[in-house]
C-alpha positions in Angstrom: 0.0 0.0 0.0 1.3 3.5 -0.9 0.2 6.7 0.7 0.2 10.0 -1.2 0.5 13.3 0.7 -1.5 16.2 -0.7 -0.4 18.7 1.9 3.1 20.2 2.1 2.6 20.5 5.9 0.2 19.1 8.5 -3.2 20.8 7.7 -5.1 22.6 10.4 -8.7 21.9 11.1 -9.6 25.1 9.2 -7.5 23.9 6.2 -9.4 20.6 6.1 -12.8 22.3 6.5 -12.0 24.9 3.7 -10.9 22.1 1.4 -14.2 20.2 2.0 -16.3 23.3 1.4 -14.4 24.1 -1.8 -15.4 20.7 -3.1 -19.1 21.5 -2.5 -19.5 19.7 0.9 -22.0 21.1 3.3 -22.4 20.3 7.0 -25.2 17.9 7.9 -27.1 18.5 11.1 -27.4 15.6 13.6 -30.7 15.1 15.4 -30.0 15.7 19.1 -32.3 16.1 22.2 -32.0 19.9 21.6 -33.0 19.6 17.9 -30.8 19.4 14.8 -27.3 20.6 15.3 -24.1 20.6 13.3 -21.5 19.1 15.6 -17.7 19.4 15.8 -15.5 21.7 13.8 -18.0 21.7 10.9 -20.1 24.1 13.0 -17.5 26.8 12.1 -18.8 26.8 8.5 -22.2 28.1 9.7 -23.0 31.8 10.1 -23.2 32.8 13.8 -26.4 34.0 15.2 -26.3 37.4 16.8 
């Protein structure tokens, strides 16, 4: 098995999120007791409520 690196450095969570968003990915809410919520670092992709 061969691994191929696509990053010249270790990517940050923001780098990984930006790459996913650039490919058209969107965060998917998870049903929780408090209603649907985007969990984890993906929540950073959503606009913040004032």
